[in-house]
mmCIF file as Biopython writes it, N, C-alpha, C and O atoms, coordinates in Angstrom:
data_model
#
loop_
_atom_site.group_PDB
_atom_site.id
_atom_site.type_symbol
_atom_site.label_atom_id
_atom_site.label_alt_id
_atom_site.label_comp_id
_atom_site.label_asym_id
_atom_site.label_entity_id
_atom_site.label_seq_id
_atom_site.pdbx_PDB_ins_code
_atom_site.Cartn_x
_atom_site.Cartn_y
_atom_site.Cartn_z
_atom_site.occupancy
_atom_site.B_iso_or_equiv
_atom_site.auth_seq_id
_atom_site.auth_asym_id
_atom_site.pdbx_PDB_model_num
ATOM 1   N N  . UNK A ? 1  ? 6.272   10.499  2.821   1.0 0.0 1  A 1 
ATOM 2   C CA . UNK A ? 1  ? 5.844   9.291   2.180   1.0 0.0 1  A 1 
ATOM 3   C C  . UNK A ? 1  ? 6.826   8.892   1.091   1.0 0.0 1  A 1 
ATOM 4   O O  . UNK A ? 1  ? 7.168   7.717   0.954   1.0 0.0 1  A 1 
ATOM 5   N N  . UNK A ? 2  ? 7.275   9.861   0.324   1.0 0.0 2  A 1 
ATOM 6   C CA . UNK A ? 2  ? 8.209   9.562   -0.761  1.0 0.0 2  A 1 
ATOM 7   C C  . UNK A ? 2  ? 9.510   8.972   -0.223  1.0 0.0 2  A 1 
ATOM 8   O O  . UNK A ? 2  ? 10.072  8.061   -0.830  1.0 0.0 2  A 1 
ATOM 9   N N  . UNK A ? 3  ? 9.987   9.476   0.898   1.0 0.0 3  A 1 
ATOM 10  C CA . UNK A ? 3  ? 11.234  8.931   1.459   1.0 0.0 3  A 1 
ATOM 11  C C  . UNK A ? 3  ? 11.042  7.481   1.913   1.0 0.0 3  A 1 
ATOM 12  O O  . UNK A ? 3  ? 11.965  6.672   1.812   1.0 0.0 3  A 1 
ATOM 13  N N  . UNK A ? 4  ? 9.855   7.152   2.410   1.0 0.0 4  A 1 
ATOM 14  C CA . UNK A ? 4  ? 9.580   5.769   2.816   1.0 0.0 4  A 1 
ATOM 15  C C  . UNK A ? 4  ? 9.551   4.862   1.595   1.0 0.0 4  A 1 
ATOM 16  O O  . UNK A ? 4  ? 10.121  3.770   1.615   1.0 0.0 4  A 1 
ATOM 17  N N  . UNK A ? 5  ? 8.888   5.311   0.533   1.0 0.0 5  A 1 
ATOM 18  C CA . UNK A ? 5  ? 8.835   4.520   -0.704  1.0 0.0 5  A 1 
ATOM 19  C C  . UNK A ? 5  ? 10.239  4.335   -1.265  1.0 0.0 5  A 1 
ATOM 20  O O  . UNK A ? 5  ? 10.616  3.232   -1.659  1.0 0.0 5  A 1 
ATOM 21  N N  . UNK A ? 6  ? 11.010  5.415   -1.300  1.0 0.0 6  A 1 
ATOM 22  C CA . UNK A ? 6  ? 12.379  5.324   -1.814  1.0 0.0 6  A 1 
ATOM 23  C C  . UNK A ? 6  ? 13.246  4.399   -0.958  1.0 0.0 6  A 1 
ATOM 24  O O  . UNK A ? 6  ? 14.073  3.656   -1.488  1.0 0.0 6  A 1 
ATOM 25  N N  . UNK A ? 7  ? 13.060  4.445   0.348   1.0 0.0 7  A 1 
ATOM 26  C CA . UNK A ? 7  ? 13.875  3.591   1.217   1.0 0.0 7  A 1 
ATOM 27  C C  . UNK A ? 7  ? 13.569  2.111   1.009   1.0 0.0 7  A 1 
ATOM 28  O O  . UNK A ? 7  ? 14.399  1.249   1.298   1.0 0.0 7  A 1 
ATOM 29  N N  . UNK A ? 8  ? 12.376  1.825   0.507   1.0 0.0 8  A 1 
ATOM 30  C CA . UNK A ? 8  ? 11.991  0.437   0.234   1.0 0.0 8  A 1 
ATOM 31  C C  . UNK A ? 8  ? 12.205  0.071   -1.237  1.0 0.0 8  A 1 
ATOM 32  O O  . UNK A ? 8  ? 11.902  -1.048  -1.650  1.0 0.0 8  A 1 
ATOM 33  N N  . UNK A ? 9  ? 12.723  1.012   -2.023  1.0 0.0 9  A 1 
ATOM 34  C CA . UNK A ? 9  ? 12.977  0.730   -3.431  1.0 0.0 9  A 1 
ATOM 35  C C  . UNK A ? 9  ? 11.715  0.590   -4.256  1.0 0.0 9  A 1 
ATOM 36  O O  . UNK A ? 9  ? 11.757  0.009   -5.340  1.0 0.0 9  A 1 
ATOM 37  N N  . UNK A ? 10 ? 10.590  1.108   -3.774  1.0 0.0 10 A 1 
ATOM 38  C CA . UNK A ? 10 ? 9.338   1.028   -4.513  1.0 0.0 10 A 1 
ATOM 39  C C  . UNK A ? 10 ? 8.703   -0.352  -4.508  1.0 0.0 10 A 1 
ATOM 40  O O  . UNK A ? 10 ? 7.819   -0.636  -5.315  1.0 0.0 10 A 1 
ATOM 41  N N  . UNK A ? 11 ? 9.148   -1.199  -3.610  1.0 0.0 11 A 1 
ATOM 42  C CA . UNK A ? 11 ? 8.562   -2.533  -3.560  1.0 0.0 11 A 1 
ATOM 43  C C  . UNK A ? 11 ? 8.508   -3.038  -2.131  1.0 0.0 11 A 1 
ATOM 44  O O  . UNK A ? 11 ? 9.134   -2.482  -1.228  1.0 0.0 11 A 1 
ATOM 45  N N  . UNK A ? 12 ? 7.758   -4.087  -1.952  1.0 0.0 12 A 1 
ATOM 46  C CA . UNK A ? 12 ? 7.636   -4.693  -0.640  1.0 0.0 12 A 1 
ATOM 47  C C  . UNK A ? 12 ? 7.137   -6.110  -0.800  1.0 0.0 12 A 1 
ATOM 48  O O  . UNK A ? 12 ? 7.137   -6.654  -1.904  1.0 0.0 12 A 1 
ATOM 49  N N  . UNK A ? 13 ? 6.715   -6.703  0.287   1.0 0.0 13 A 1 
ATOM 50  C CA . UNK A ? 13 ? 6.207   -8.071  0.245   1.0 0.0 13 A 1 
ATOM 51  C C  . UNK A ? 13 ? 5.127   -8.234  1.286   1.0 0.0 13 A 1 
ATOM 52  O O  . UNK A ? 13 ? 5.165   -7.607  2.345   1.0 0.0 13 A 1 
ATOM 53  N N  . UNK A ? 14 ? 4.158   -9.085  0.976   1.0 0.0 14 A 1 
ATOM 54  C CA . UNK A ? 14 ? 3.097   -9.437  1.920   1.0 0.0 14 A 1 
ATOM 55  C C  . UNK A ? 14 ? 3.175   -10.941 2.149   1.0 0.0 14 A 1 
ATOM 56  O O  . UNK A ? 14 ? 3.208   -11.714 1.192   1.0 0.0 14 A 1 
ATOM 57  N N  . UNK A ? 15 ? 3.204   -11.351 3.392   1.0 0.0 15 A 1 
ATOM 58  C CA . UNK A ? 15 ? 3.240   -12.768 3.717   1.0 0.0 15 A 1 
ATOM 59  C C  . UNK A ? 15 ? 1.837   -13.224 4.098   1.0 0.0 15 A 1 
ATOM 60  O O  . UNK A ? 15 ? 1.273   -12.752 5.085   1.0 0.0 15 A 1 
ATOM 61  N N  . UNK A ? 16 ? 1.280   -14.137 3.320   1.0 0.0 16 A 1 
ATOM 62  C CA . UNK A ? 16 ? -0.042  -14.686 3.580   1.0 0.0 16 A 1 
ATOM 63  C C  . UNK A ? 16 ? 0.008   -15.587 4.811   1.0 0.0 16 A 1 
ATOM 64  O O  . UNK A ? 16 ? 1.081   -16.019 5.231   1.0 0.0 16 A 1 
ATOM 65  N N  . UNK A ? 17 ? -1.158  -15.864 5.381   1.0 0.0 17 A 1 
ATOM 66  C CA . UNK A ? 17 ? -1.209  -16.750 6.545   1.0 0.0 17 A 1 
ATOM 67  C C  . UNK A ? 17 ? -0.753  -18.172 6.196   1.0 0.0 17 A 1 
ATOM 68  O O  . UNK A ? 17 ? -0.435  -18.961 7.086   1.0 0.0 17 A 1 
ATOM 69  N N  . UNK A ? 18 ? -0.725  -18.493 4.896   1.0 0.0 18 A 1 
ATOM 70  C CA . UNK A ? 18 ? -0.254  -19.814 4.453   1.0 0.0 18 A 1 
ATOM 71  C C  . UNK A ? 18 ? 1.266   -19.867 4.320   1.0 0.0 18 A 1 
ATOM 72  O O  . UNK A ? 18 ? 1.844   -20.935 4.122   1.0 0.0 18 A 1 
ATOM 73  N N  . UNK A ? 19 ? 1.908   -18.698 4.430   1.0 0.0 19 A 1 
ATOM 74  C CA . UNK A ? 19 ? 3.353   -18.630 4.276   1.0 0.0 19 A 1 
ATOM 75  C C  . UNK A ? 19 ? 3.787   -18.165 2.888   1.0 0.0 19 A 1 
ATOM 76  O O  . UNK A ? 19 ? 4.953   -17.833 2.672   1.0 0.0 19 A 1 
ATOM 77  N N  . UNK A ? 20 ? 2.829   -18.144 1.940   1.0 0.0 20 A 1 
ATOM 78  C CA . UNK A ? 20 ? 3.141   -17.667 0.589   1.0 0.0 20 A 1 
ATOM 79  C C  . UNK A ? 20 ? 3.475   -16.169 0.644   1.0 0.0 20 A 1 
ATOM 80  O O  . UNK A ? 20 ? 2.840   -15.418 1.384   1.0 0.0 20 A 1 
ATOM 81  N N  . UNK A ? 21 ? 4.453   -15.746 -0.126  1.0 0.0 21 A 1 
ATOM 82  C CA . UNK A ? 21 ? 4.874   -14.348 -0.148  1.0 0.0 21 A 1 
ATOM 83  C C  . UNK A ? 21 ? 4.491   -13.741 -1.496  1.0 0.0 21 A 1 
ATOM 84  O O  . UNK A ? 21 ? 4.810   -14.299 -2.547  1.0 0.0 21 A 1 
ATOM 85  N N  . UNK A ? 22 ? 3.798   -12.584 -1.461  1.0 0.0 22 A 1 
ATOM 86  C CA . UNK A ? 22 ? 3.421   -11.856 -2.665  1.0 0.0 22 A 1 
ATOM 87  C C  . UNK A ? 22 ? 4.238   -10.574 -2.741  1.0 0.0 22 A 1 
ATOM 88  O O  . UNK A ? 22 ? 4.256   -9.788  -1.794  1.0 0.0 22 A 1 
ATOM 89  N N  . UNK A ? 23 ? 4.919   -10.360 -3.874  1.0 0.0 23 A 1 
ATOM 90  C CA . UNK A ? 23 ? 5.703   -9.135  -4.082  1.0 0.0 23 A 1 
ATOM 91  C C  . UNK A ? 23 ? 4.746   -7.986  -4.366  1.0 0.0 23 A 1 
ATOM 92  O O  . UNK A ? 23 ? 3.772   -8.157  -5.099  1.0 0.0 23 A 1 
ATOM 93  N N  . UNK A ? 24 ? 5.018   -6.812  -3.790  1.0 0.0 24 A 1 
ATOM 94  C CA . UNK A ? 24 ? 4.196   -5.625  -3.969  1.0 0.0 24 A 1 
ATOM 95  C C  . UNK A ? 24 ? 5.017   -4.523  -4.618  1.0 0.0 24 A 1 
ATOM 96  O O  . UNK A ? 24 ? 6.188   -4.338  -4.285  1.0 0.0 24 A 1 
ATOM 97  N N  . UNK A ? 25 ? 4.408   -3.796  -5.539  1.0 0.0 25 A 1 
ATOM 98  C CA . UNK A ? 25 ? 5.024   -2.607  -6.119  1.0 0.0 25 A 1 
ATOM 99  C C  . UNK A ? 25 ? 4.286   -1.404  -5.548  1.0 0.0 25 A 1 
ATOM 100 O O  . UNK A ? 25 ? 3.055   -1.370  -5.563  1.0 0.0 25 A 1 
ATOM 101 N N  . UNK A ? 26 ? 5.024   -0.416  -5.044  1.0 0.0 26 A 1 
ATOM 102 C CA . UNK A ? 26 ? 4.438   0.751   -4.385  1.0 0.0 26 A 1 
ATOM 103 C C  . UNK A ? 26 ? 4.890   2.004   -5.123  1.0 0.0 26 A 1 
ATOM 104 O O  . UNK A ? 26 ? 6.077   2.175   -5.400  1.0 0.0 26 A 1 
ATOM 105 N N  . UNK A ? 27 ? 3.926   2.893   -5.444  1.0 0.0 27 A 1 
ATOM 106 C CA . UNK A ? 27 ? 4.265   4.117   -6.173  1.0 0.0 27 A 1 
ATOM 107 C C  . UNK A ? 27 ? 3.322   5.239   -5.781  1.0 0.0 27 A 1 
ATOM 108 O O  . UNK A ? 27 ? 2.193   4.984   -5.363  1.0 0.0 27 A 1 
ATOM 109 N N  . UNK A ? 28 ? 3.774   6.475   -5.912  1.0 0.0 28 A 1 
ATOM 110 C CA . UNK A ? 28 ? 2.956   7.657   -5.675  1.0 0.0 28 A 1 
ATOM 111 C C  . UNK A ? 28 ? 2.437   8.122   -7.029  1.0 0.0 28 A 1 
ATOM 112 O O  . UNK A ? 28 ? 3.190   8.163   -8.002  1.0 0.0 28 A 1 
ATOM 113 N N  . UNK A ? 29 ? 1.165   8.471   -7.097  1.0 0.0 29 A 1 
ATOM 114 C CA . UNK A ? 29 ? 0.573   8.947   -8.346  1.0 0.0 29 A 1 
ATOM 115 C C  . UNK A ? 29 ? -0.296  10.165  -8.063  1.0 0.0 29 A 1 
ATOM 116 O O  . UNK A ? 29 ? -0.824  10.307  -6.960  1.0 0.0 29 A 1 
ATOM 117 N N  . UNK A ? 30 ? -0.447  11.042  -9.046  1.0 0.0 30 A 1 
ATOM 118 C CA . UNK A ? 30 ? -1.354  12.175  -8.927  1.0 0.0 30 A 1 
ATOM 119 C C  . UNK A ? 30 ? -0.705  13.423  -8.361  1.0 0.0 30 A 1 
ATOM 120 O O  . UNK A ? 30 ? 0.466   13.421  -7.984  1.0 0.0 30 A 1 
ATOM 121 N N  . UNK A ? 31 ? -1.506  14.512  -8.309  1.0 0.0 31 A 1 
ATOM 122 C CA . UNK A ? 31 ? -1.050  15.794  -7.773  1.0 0.0 31 A 1 
ATOM 123 C C  . UNK A ? 31 ? -2.046  16.245  -6.703  1.0 0.0 31 A 1 
ATOM 124 O O  . UNK A ? 31 ? -3.127  15.670  -6.577  1.0 0.0 31 A 1 
ATOM 125 N N  . UNK A ? 32 ? -1.686  17.265  -5.939  1.0 0.0 32 A 1 
ATOM 126 C CA . UNK A ? 32 ? -2.570  17.706  -4.864  1.0 0.0 32 A 1 
ATOM 127 C C  . UNK A ? 32 ? -2.542  16.677  -3.755  1.0 0.0 32 A 1 
ATOM 128 O O  . UNK A ? 32 ? -1.510  16.443  -3.126  1.0 0.0 32 A 1 
ATOM 129 N N  . UNK A ? 33 ? -3.690  16.066  -3.526  1.0 0.0 33 A 1 
ATOM 130 C CA . UNK A ? 33 ? -3.708  14.956  -2.588  1.0 0.0 33 A 1 
ATOM 131 C C  . UNK A ? 33 ? -2.817  13.870  -3.156  1.0 0.0 33 A 1 
ATOM 132 O O  . UNK A ? 33 ? -2.770  13.669  -4.369  1.0 0.0 33 A 1 
ATOM 133 N N  . UNK A ? 34 ? -2.129  13.188  -2.304  1.0 0.0 34 A 1 
ATOM 134 C CA . UNK A ? 34 ? -1.253  12.110  -2.751  1.0 0.0 34 A 1 
ATOM 135 C C  . UNK A ? 34 ? -2.053  10.827  -2.876  1.0 0.0 34 A 1 
ATOM 136 O O  . UNK A ? 34 ? -2.806  10.455  -1.975  1.0 0.0 34 A 1 
ATOM 137 N N  . UNK A ? 35 ? -1.882  10.168  -3.989  1.0 0.0 35 A 1 
ATOM 138 C CA . UNK A ? 35 ? -2.497  8.864   -4.194  1.0 0.0 35 A 1 
ATOM 139 C C  . UNK A ? 35 ? -1.395  7.825   -4.126  1.0 0.0 35 A 1 
ATOM 140 O O  . UNK A ? 35 ? -0.345  7.969   -4.752  1.0 0.0 35 A 1 
ATOM 141 N N  . UNK A ? 36 ? -1.643  6.801   -3.373  1.0 0.0 36 A 1 
ATOM 142 C CA . UNK A ? 36 ? -0.676  5.733   -3.209  1.0 0.0 36 A 1 
ATOM 143 C C  . UNK A ? 36 ? -1.263  4.491   -3.859  1.0 0.0 36 A 1 
ATOM 144 O O  . UNK A ? 36 ? -2.341  4.033   -3.479  1.0 0.0 36 A 1 
ATOM 145 N N  . UNK A ? 37 ? -0.556  3.952   -4.832  1.0 0.0 37 A 1 
ATOM 146 C CA . UNK A ? 37 ? -1.012  2.731   -5.500  1.0 0.0 37 A 1 
ATOM 147 C C  . UNK A ? 37 ? -0.175  1.565   -4.998  1.0 0.0 37 A 1 
ATOM 148 O O  . UNK A ? 37 ? 1.054   1.588   -5.069  1.0 0.0 37 A 1 
ATOM 149 N N  . UNK A ? 38 ? -0.848  0.559   -4.497  1.0 0.0 38 A 1 
ATOM 150 C CA . UNK A ? 38 ? -0.176  -0.642  -4.024  1.0 0.0 38 A 1 
ATOM 151 C C  . UNK A ? 38 ? -0.641  -1.780  -4.923  1.0 0.0 38 A 1 
ATOM 152 O O  . UNK A ? 38 ? -1.802  -2.187  -4.871  1.0 0.0 38 A 1 
ATOM 153 N N  . UNK A ? 39 ? 0.258   -2.285  -5.735  1.0 0.0 39 A 1 
ATOM 154 C CA . UNK A ? 39 ? -0.079  -3.356  -6.671  1.0 0.0 39 A 1 
ATOM 155 C C  . UNK A ? 39 ? 0.106   -4.714  -6.022  1.0 0.0 39 A 1 
ATOM 156 O O  . UNK A ? 39 ? 0.913   -4.886  -5.109  1.0 0.0 39 A 1 
ATOM 157 N N  . UNK A ? 40 ? -0.657  -5.668  -6.513  1.0 0.0 40 A 1 
ATOM 158 C CA . UNK A ? 40 ? -0.574  -7.076  -6.092  1.0 0.0 40 A 1 
ATOM 159 C C  . UNK A ? 40 ? -0.921  -7.300  -4.626  1.0 0.0 40 A 1 
ATOM 160 O O  . UNK A ? 40 ? -0.479  -8.279  -4.025  1.0 0.0 40 A 1 
ATOM 161 N N  . UNK A ? 41 ? -1.707  -6.401  -4.051  1.0 0.0 41 A 1 
ATOM 162 C CA . UNK A ? 41 ? -2.124  -6.593  -2.662  1.0 0.0 41 A 1 
ATOM 163 C C  . UNK A ? 41 ? -3.173  -7.701  -2.624  1.0 0.0 41 A 1 
ATOM 164 O O  . UNK A ? 41 ? -4.164  -7.623  -3.349  1.0 0.0 41 A 1 
ATOM 165 N N  . UNK A ? 42 ? -2.985  -8.715  -1.810  1.0 0.0 42 A 1 
ATOM 166 C CA . UNK A ? 42 ? -3.937  -9.835  -1.759  1.0 0.0 42 A 1 
ATOM 167 C C  . UNK A ? 42 ? -5.334  -9.368  -1.341  1.0 0.0 42 A 1 
ATOM 168 O O  . UNK A ? 42 ? -5.461  -8.457  -0.522  1.0 0.0 42 A 1 
ATOM 169 N N  . UNK A ? 43 ? -6.371  -9.980  -1.891  1.0 0.0 43 A 1 
ATOM 170 C CA . UNK A ? 43 ? -7.743  -9.555  -1.588  1.0 0.0 43 A 1 
ATOM 171 C C  . UNK A ? 43 ? -8.136  -9.746  -0.122  1.0 0.0 43 A 1 
ATOM 172 O O  . UNK A ? 43 ? -9.081  -9.107  0.341   1.0 0.0 43 A 1 
ATOM 173 N N  . UNK A ? 44 ? -7.437  -10.606 0.615   1.0 0.0 44 A 1 
ATOM 174 C CA . UNK A ? 44 ? -7.812  -10.815 2.017   1.0 0.0 44 A 1 
ATOM 175 C C  . UNK A ? 44 ? -7.364  -9.668  2.933   1.0 0.0 44 A 1 
ATOM 176 O O  . UNK A ? 44 ? -7.731  -9.647  4.108   1.0 0.0 44 A 1 
ATOM 177 N N  . UNK A ? 45 ? -6.576  -8.714  2.413   1.0 0.0 45 A 1 
ATOM 178 C CA . UNK A ? 45 ? -6.184  -7.547  3.209   1.0 0.0 45 A 1 
ATOM 179 C C  . UNK A ? 45 ? -7.372  -6.588  3.237   1.0 0.0 45 A 1 
ATOM 180 O O  . UNK A ? 45 ? -7.781  -6.066  2.200   1.0 0.0 45 A 1 
ATOM 181 N N  . UNK A ? 46 ? -7.914  -6.364  4.411   1.0 0.0 46 A 1 
ATOM 182 C CA . UNK A ? 46 ? -9.101  -5.520  4.571   1.0 0.0 46 A 1 
ATOM 183 C C  . UNK A ? 46 ? -8.760  -4.039  4.469   1.0 0.0 46 A 1 
ATOM 184 O O  . UNK A ? 46 ? -7.641  -3.627  4.776   1.0 0.0 46 A 1 
ATOM 185 N N  . UNK A ? 47 ? -9.738  -3.240  4.032   1.0 0.0 47 A 1 
ATOM 186 C CA . UNK A ? 47 ? -9.554  -1.794  3.949   1.0 0.0 47 A 1 
ATOM 187 C C  . UNK A ? 47 ? -9.157  -1.213  5.306   1.0 0.0 47 A 1 
ATOM 188 O O  . UNK A ? 47 ? -8.317  -0.316  5.377   1.0 0.0 47 A 1 
ATOM 189 N N  . UNK A ? 48 ? -9.759  -1.724  6.382   1.0 0.0 48 A 1 
ATOM 190 C CA . UNK A ? 48 ? -9.418  -1.230  7.725   1.0 0.0 48 A 1 
ATOM 191 C C  . UNK A ? 48 ? -7.965  -1.495  8.071   1.0 0.0 48 A 1 
ATOM 192 O O  . UNK A ? 48 ? -7.334  -0.689  8.754   1.0 0.0 48 A 1 
ATOM 193 N N  . UNK A ? 49 ? -7.425  -2.622  7.606   1.0 0.0 49 A 1 
ATOM 194 C CA . UNK A ? 49 ? -6.012  -2.934  7.842   1.0 0.0 49 A 1 
ATOM 195 C C  . UNK A ? 49 ? -5.126  -1.931  7.129   1.0 0.0 49 A 1 
ATOM 196 O O  . UNK A ? 49 ? -4.144  -1.452  7.696   1.0 0.0 49 A 1 
ATOM 197 N N  . UNK A ? 50 ? -5.471  -1.608  5.879   1.0 0.0 50 A 1 
ATOM 198 C CA . UNK A ? 50 ? -4.713  -0.589  5.129   1.0 0.0 50 A 1 
ATOM 199 C C  . UNK A ? 50 ? -4.791  0.762   5.819   1.0 0.0 50 A 1 
ATOM 200 O O  . UNK A ? 50 ? -3.783  1.451   5.977   1.0 0.0 50 A 1 
ATOM 201 N N  . UNK A ? 51 ? -5.996  1.135   6.228   1.0 0.0 51 A 1 
ATOM 202 C CA . UNK A ? 51 ? -6.203  2.439   6.870   1.0 0.0 51 A 1 
ATOM 203 C C  . UNK A ? 51 ? -5.352  2.569   8.129   1.0 0.0 51 A 1 
ATOM 204 O O  . UNK A ? 51 ? -4.714  3.602   8.332   1.0 0.0 51 A 1 
ATOM 205 N N  . UNK A ? 52 ? -5.330  1.549   8.970   1.0 0.0 52 A 1 
ATOM 206 C CA . UNK A ? 52 ? -4.552  1.564   10.212  1.0 0.0 52 A 1 
ATOM 207 C C  . UNK A ? 52 ? -3.055  1.575   9.906   1.0 0.0 52 A 1 
ATOM 208 O O  . UNK A ? 52 ? -2.286  2.284   10.555  1.0 0.0 52 A 1 
ATOM 209 N N  . UNK A ? 53 ? -2.650  0.784   8.912   1.0 0.0 53 A 1 
ATOM 210 C CA . UNK A ? 53 ? -1.233  0.691   8.558   1.0 0.0 53 A 1 
ATOM 211 C C  . UNK A ? 53 ? -0.705  1.996   7.988   1.0 0.0 53 A 1 
ATOM 212 O O  . UNK A ? 53 ? 0.433   2.371   8.268   1.0 0.0 53 A 1 
ATOM 213 N N  . UNK A ? 54 ? -1.516  2.704   7.184   1.0 0.0 54 A 1 
ATOM 214 C CA . UNK A ? 54 ? -1.073  3.941   6.547   1.0 0.0 54 A 1 
ATOM 215 C C  . UNK A ? 54 ? -1.306  5.188   7.400   1.0 0.0 54 A 1 
ATOM 216 O O  . UNK A ? 54 ? -0.768  6.248   7.083   1.0 0.0 54 A 1 
ATOM 217 N N  . UNK A ? 55 ? -2.085  5.091   8.461   1.0 0.0 55 A 1 
ATOM 218 C CA . UNK A ? 55 ? -2.419  6.245   9.307   1.0 0.0 55 A 1 
ATOM 219 C C  . UNK A ? 55 ? -1.202  7.006   9.848   1.0 0.0 55 A 1 
ATOM 220 O O  . UNK A ? 55 ? -1.268  8.232   9.928   1.0 0.0 55 A 1 
ATOM 221 N N  . UNK A ? 56 ? -0.093  6.348   10.224  1.0 0.0 56 A 1 
ATOM 222 C CA . UNK A ? 56 ? 1.052   7.108   10.726  1.0 0.0 56 A 1 
ATOM 223 C C  . UNK A ? 56 ? 1.664   8.051   9.679   1.0 0.0 56 A 1 
ATOM 224 O O  . UNK A ? 56 ? 2.413   8.961   10.034  1.0 0.0 56 A 1 
ATOM 225 N N  . UNK A ? 57 ? 1.354   7.844   8.409   1.0 0.0 57 A 1 
ATOM 226 C CA . UNK A ? 57 ? 1.946   8.638   7.341   1.0 0.0 57 A 1 
ATOM 227 C C  . UNK A ? 57 ? 1.034   9.764   6.865   1.0 0.0 57 A 1 
ATOM 228 O O  . UNK A ? 57 ? 1.447   10.588  6.050   1.0 0.0 57 A 1 
ATOM 229 N N  . UNK A ? 58 ? -0.200  9.808   7.363   1.0 0.0 58 A 1 
ATOM 230 C CA . UNK A ? 58 ? -1.136  10.854  6.975   1.0 0.0 58 A 1 
ATOM 231 C C  . UNK A ? 58 ? -2.557  10.343  7.021   1.0 0.0 58 A 1 
ATOM 232 O O  . UNK A ? 58 ? -2.805  9.156   7.235   1.0 0.0 58 A 1 
ATOM 233 N N  . UNK A ? 59 ? -3.490  11.262  6.814   1.0 0.0 59 A 1 
ATOM 234 C CA . UNK A ? 59 ? -4.904  10.913  6.860   1.0 0.0 59 A 1 
ATOM 235 C C  . UNK A ? 59 ? -5.290  10.149  5.595   1.0 0.0 59 A 1 
ATOM 236 O O  . UNK A ? 59 ? -5.013  10.598  4.482   1.0 0.0 59 A 1 
ATOM 237 N N  . UNK A ? 60 ? -5.920  9.010   5.769   1.0 0.0 60 A 1 
ATOM 238 C CA . UNK A ? 60 ? -6.402  8.211   4.637   1.0 0.0 60 A 1 
ATOM 239 C C  . UNK A ? 60 ? -7.831  8.676   4.348   1.0 0.0 60 A 1 
ATOM 240 O O  . UNK A ? 60 ? -8.737  8.481   5.159   1.0 0.0 60 A 1 
ATOM 241 N N  . UNK A ? 61 ? -8.017  9.293   3.177   1.0 0.0 61 A 1 
ATOM 242 C CA . UNK A ? 61 ? -9.325  9.830   2.821   1.0 0.0 61 A 1 
ATOM 243 C C  . UNK A ? 61 ? -10.211 8.794   2.151   1.0 0.0 61 A 1 
ATOM 244 O O  . UNK A ? 61 ? -11.436 8.874   2.243   1.0 0.0 61 A 1 
ATOM 245 N N  . UNK A ? 62 ? -9.616  7.839   1.491   1.0 0.0 62 A 1 
ATOM 246 C CA . UNK A ? 62 ? -10.408 6.821   0.823   1.0 0.0 62 A 1 
ATOM 247 C C  . UNK A ? 62 ? -9.536  5.713   0.285   1.0 0.0 62 A 1 
ATOM 248 O O  . UNK A ? 62 ? -8.332  5.877   0.091   1.0 0.0 62 A 1 
ATOM 249 N N  . UNK A ? 63 ? -10.170 4.582   0.047   1.0 0.0 63 A 1 
ATOM 250 C CA . UNK A ? 63 ? -9.493  3.429   -0.522  1.0 0.0 63 A 1 
ATOM 251 C C  . UNK A ? 63 ? -10.321 2.971   -1.713  1.0 0.0 63 A 1 
ATOM 252 O O  . UNK A ? 63 ? -11.529 2.768   -1.596  1.0 0.0 63 A 1 
ATOM 253 N N  . UNK A ? 64 ? -9.673  2.811   -2.851  1.0 0.0 64 A 1 
ATOM 254 C CA . UNK A ? 64 ? -10.346 2.386   -4.075  1.0 0.0 64 A 1 
ATOM 255 C C  . UNK A ? 64 ? -9.722  1.098   -4.568  1.0 0.0 64 A 1 
ATOM 256 O O  . UNK A ? 64 ? -8.509  1.026   -4.767  1.0 0.0 64 A 1 
ATOM 257 N N  . UNK A ? 65 ? -10.530 0.096   -4.761  1.0 0.0 65 A 1 
ATOM 258 C CA . UNK A ? 65 ? -10.033 -1.176  -5.274  1.0 0.0 65 A 1 
ATOM 259 C C  . UNK A ? 65 ? -10.014 -1.133  -6.801  1.0 0.0 65 A 1 
ATOM 260 O O  . UNK A ? 65 ? -10.945 -0.624  -7.426  1.0 0.0 65 A 1 
ATOM 261 N N  . UNK A ? 66 ? -8.963  -1.663  -7.386  1.0 0.0 66 A 1 
ATOM 262 C CA . UNK A ? 66 ? -8.831  -1.734  -8.849  1.0 0.0 66 A 1 
ATOM 263 C C  . UNK A ? 66 ? -8.583  -3.162  -9.243  1.0 0.0 66 A 1 
ATOM 264 O O  . UNK A ? 66 ? -8.181  -3.989  -8.424  1.0 0.0 66 A 1 
ATOM 265 N N  . UNK A ? 67 ? -8.826  -3.447  -10.507 1.0 0.0 67 A 1 
ATOM 266 C CA . UNK A ? 67 ? -8.532  -4.780  -11.042 1.0 0.0 67 A 1 
ATOM 267 C C  . UNK A ? 67 ? -7.541  -4.646  -12.177 1.0 0.0 67 A 1 
ATOM 268 O O  . UNK A ? 67 ? -7.150  -5.647  -12.777 1.0 0.0 67 A 1 
#
């Protein structure tokens, strides 16, 4: 996971269905289980979409929304 984050420079982008692009900051936090924090993720991205997208990198145990 760390190599993927590093290869992307800790950032990414999400393209909305309207064409608007939102910049994302991606970082690893915590010890033991790895916690992945994705900032500026649009609210229309469903938890199931995140779970499916992150599944190739490991088991997703939970998703917590923050404000």
